[in-house]
N, C-alpha and C positions, 0 to 999 in steps of 0.2 A: 759518136758519143751518145749515151743513153738520154732519153727524154723523161721529163717529170711532169705529171699532171696532178694537181692537188684537187681532190674532190671534197667539198665542204658540205655541211648540212647534217640533219638528223632524221631518224625515222624513215618513213616511206619515201620522202623527197630525196634523201641521200641515196637510197637503194636504186631509185629510178635513174638518178643522175649517173650513178656508177654503171648501171646497165646500158645507158645511152652511150657512155664513153667507151665501154668495151665493144659495143656494136659498131661504133664509128671506127675503132682500131681494126676490127676484123674486116670491115668493108675496105679499109685502106691497105690490106694485105697482111695483117698480123696473123701468123700461123697458129699460135697457141696462147692461152691465158692460164697462168698459174698463180698460186697464192704464196705469199712470202711467209716462211715458217720461222724466221729468225727473231731475235729480240733486241737488236741494236742496229745503229747505222753502219757499224763495221760489217755486220753480217750482210747488210744490203750492198755495201761496197764489194764484198766478195762475189755476190750474185752478178753485179755489173761487170765483173772481170771474166766471167765464164763465157764461153762461146767464141766463135772465130769470125773471120771476115765474111765468110759465105753462109753464116748461120741465118736461118729464117727469122723474120721479125717475130717478137714475142712480147707479151705484156705480163707484168707482175703486179698483182693487187696487194697492197700493204694496208691491211685493216688496222684501225686505231693507231694511225701514225703519230697521234699526240703522245702515246705512251712511250715512244722511242726517245722522247726528249727533244731539246732544241736541235734543229738541223745544223750540223757542223759546217762552218763556212769553208773549211779547207776541203770538204768533200768534193766540190766541183773540180778543184785542182787535181785531185787524185784520180778522178774518173775521166778526165779530159781526153786522155790518150786511149781510152777503151774502145775496142772495135765492136763490142756487143751491140746488137740491134734490139735493144730492149727499151720498153716504155714502162716506167713505174707509175702506178696509180696510187697515190698517197691519199688514203681516206681519213679525213679529219672529222671528229665529232664537234669540234668547236671552230674558232676562227684560226685558219692556218697562218695568218700573218704573225701570230704570236710565236710561231715555231720556225717559220722560214727565215733564212738570213736576208737582211735588208738589201745587201749589195747584189745578191743573186736572184732576187724575186723575178726579175725580167726573164730569167732562164726557165722559170717554172710557170706553167699555164694553170691558172686557178679557175675552177668551175664551181659555181654556186647555183642553187636552185633559183629560178626566176621569181621575182616578186609577183604574187597573184593578187589581182585587184579584188576588192571586197564588194563594190556595188554591182548590181545585177547587169546593167548594160555593159559595163567595162569587162565584167567576167565573161559575158557572152562573146565579146570580141576576142578575149584571150583564148577561149575554146576554139573559136573560128581559126585563129592563127595556129594553134596546136594541131587542128585537123588538117589545115593546108600543109604544114610542115611534114605531116605523116602521110599526105596524099589520101586522106580519108574523105569520102564523098558523103557529106551530111548536110541536111537543110537547116534553115534557121529555126523552124518549129521544133525540131528534135533537139537542137542545142538549147533552146529556151527551156524545154522540159528537163533536160539533163541538169542545167544550172539551178532550176527551181527546186528540184527534189534531191539533189546531192550537194551537200555543203562542203565536204572536205575536197580540196583541189586534187590531191593524189587519187582519191576515189573517182573523181570526175574523169581524170585521164585514164584510169583503169577501165572504167565503164566505156569510155570512148573507144579504146582498143578492142574491148569485147564486142561492141556494136559493129566495128569494122570487120571483125572476124566472122560474125554472124551474117552480115550483109554481103560479103564477098565483093563482087563488082557492082552490086546494086546500090542505089541511093538509100541512105539511112533517113527514113522519114519519121513522123510523129508516131505512127502506128507501131513500127518496129521498136522505136525507143521506149514507148510506154510498155510494150509487152515484155521487154527484157529488163528495163530499169526498175519497173514497179512490181515488186513481189507483193505478197498479201499486205505487208507493212506499208508499202508505197500506196496501194489502193486504199487502205484505211486512212492514210495521211490525206489523200485527195478527197476522200469522203468527209473528213473533218474540215478541211479548208473550204470546200464547196458548200458543206452544210452550214458553216458559220455565215458565209456570204449570203446564203438563201434564208437564213433564220430557221433552219430545220433542226429543231432541238433534239428530236429522237435520233436522227442520223448522227448528230454530234456526240450524243451520249454513247451510242453504240461504238463509234470509232474510238472515242476516248477510253472506253473499257478495254478494248483490245490493245491500243497503242501503249497504254500505261503498263501493260505486262511485257511489252516487247521492245520499247524504245527508251532511250535516255532522254531526260527532259530538254536538254539543250538543243537537240535536233528538232523537237516540236516547237520550241520557243523561236528558233531561227526561221522555220517555215511560216509560222503565224505572223511574225514581224514582217517578213518579206511580202506576204500576200496582203495583209491589212494596211501596210504602209502605202501601197498603191491606191487603195480606196481612200485613205486619209488625204493624200495629196490631191486626188481628183475631186474630193468633196470640198476642199479648200479653194480649188481653182474655179469652181462654178462652170456653167456651160460655156461661157465666153472663152476661157483659157484651157478647157479640158483637152482639146485636141493637141494643143502645144505641150501640155504636161505628158500626155500619152507618148508623144514623139520623144520628148526629153528623157523619159524613164524607159523608153523602148518596151512599152506594155503591149503584149500580144492581144489579138481580138478576143480570145477566150478569157484572158485575165481582165480585160477591160469590161467585158460583159458581166462578169461576176462582181467586179468592183462597182459597177453601176447598180447592181442589185443591192449591194451593201449600203450604198449611198441613199438609195430609196428607202431602205429599211431602218438604218440606225442614225441617231443624232450625230452631227459632226463632232461634238465634244466627246461623245462616247467612243467614236473611232480614234480620235486623238489620244484619249486617255488609255485605250487598249494598246495602241502602238507604243506609247511611252512606257507602259507597264511591261511589255515584252522586252523593250530595250533595257529597262532596269533589271528585270529578271535575268537577262543574259549576262549583264555585268556582274551581278551578285553570284550567279552560278559559278562563274570562273574564279571567284574568291572563296567559294565554299559556303557562302551565306545566303544562297537563294532559297526560295520557298519550294522549289521542285514542282512535282505534279500538283500538289495542293494549291500552289500559287497560280499555276496555269489554269486549272479548272475554275478557280474562283474568278479570275479575270474573264474567262469565257462566259461564265454564268452572268456576270455583271453586264457584259456586252449584249448577250441575248435578251436579258431582262429589259434592256433599253429599247428594244424593237418597238416601233409604233409610237414612240415618244419624241420623234425627231422634229426639229424646227425646219423651216424651209431654207434650202441652200441657195442663198442669193447670188446674183451675178457678181457682186463685189466681195464675196466671202474669202477671196484670196488674201484679203487684208488681215484675216484672222490669224495668219501665220505669224505676223509680227506681234499679235497680242497673246 
């Protein structure tokens, strides 16, 4: 009897999942992969009836299965006696449960993209799991770099695979990751982030002038929020709790060193206001109401202008979180 796999999702996540499914089928002995050219479930039924007992295993990809309408419940009864060794990959742009028959859902394997965590530490662990599942040899520093500079989960996985291909049997370390991940745009991003942490106004202006022509605002907003959020939490923690916060946020030595420079340079309130401003800009950008590059540059100028006007970060400043 034919097998059915429902592949759910949209965009790159859907394509990656479909690619993973076909790779698994080929590894399991599937001899060929073809695409369904019909326009109804009846046409699919006809495909299931072709072939004989000794036919090689094959897979049929059914794109936009949603467009075929509701999966007919009697379909399983009609194909039950089929000897065709075929697996149908039903690709859905929406929720397949709205199309698949309730009584036969246990007969259909549903594959959905895994939920990708948002926070830095959890996303690092997600990349570690993905690397292990693909037998990719990469160290923690390279993963941290990948997560910090690439926001889209699908792009992260794509870059991970590229790194593996470039490294061959060797370990993927920070040097290799930085050389391949960071093009000129990536280097300018690093120049911007490090320049803000050090209060180097000229470096920040140079990087902004280039990034403004090449990158979309949301990418810069996300990177600024991630970097300065670390400094904000460490400034609120004070010396007494700083090590615990670094451990909890899984901050690297490089990130911690630059965060310390920010803490020594900017007032605690200025760091807090900047992080909140980036969070606000991110939310507004997604609704089409953000200030874009003008808003980003204004907040950066405000933060840099506050340099040298800081209060002393006391041991008990962690209490400021509540205030």
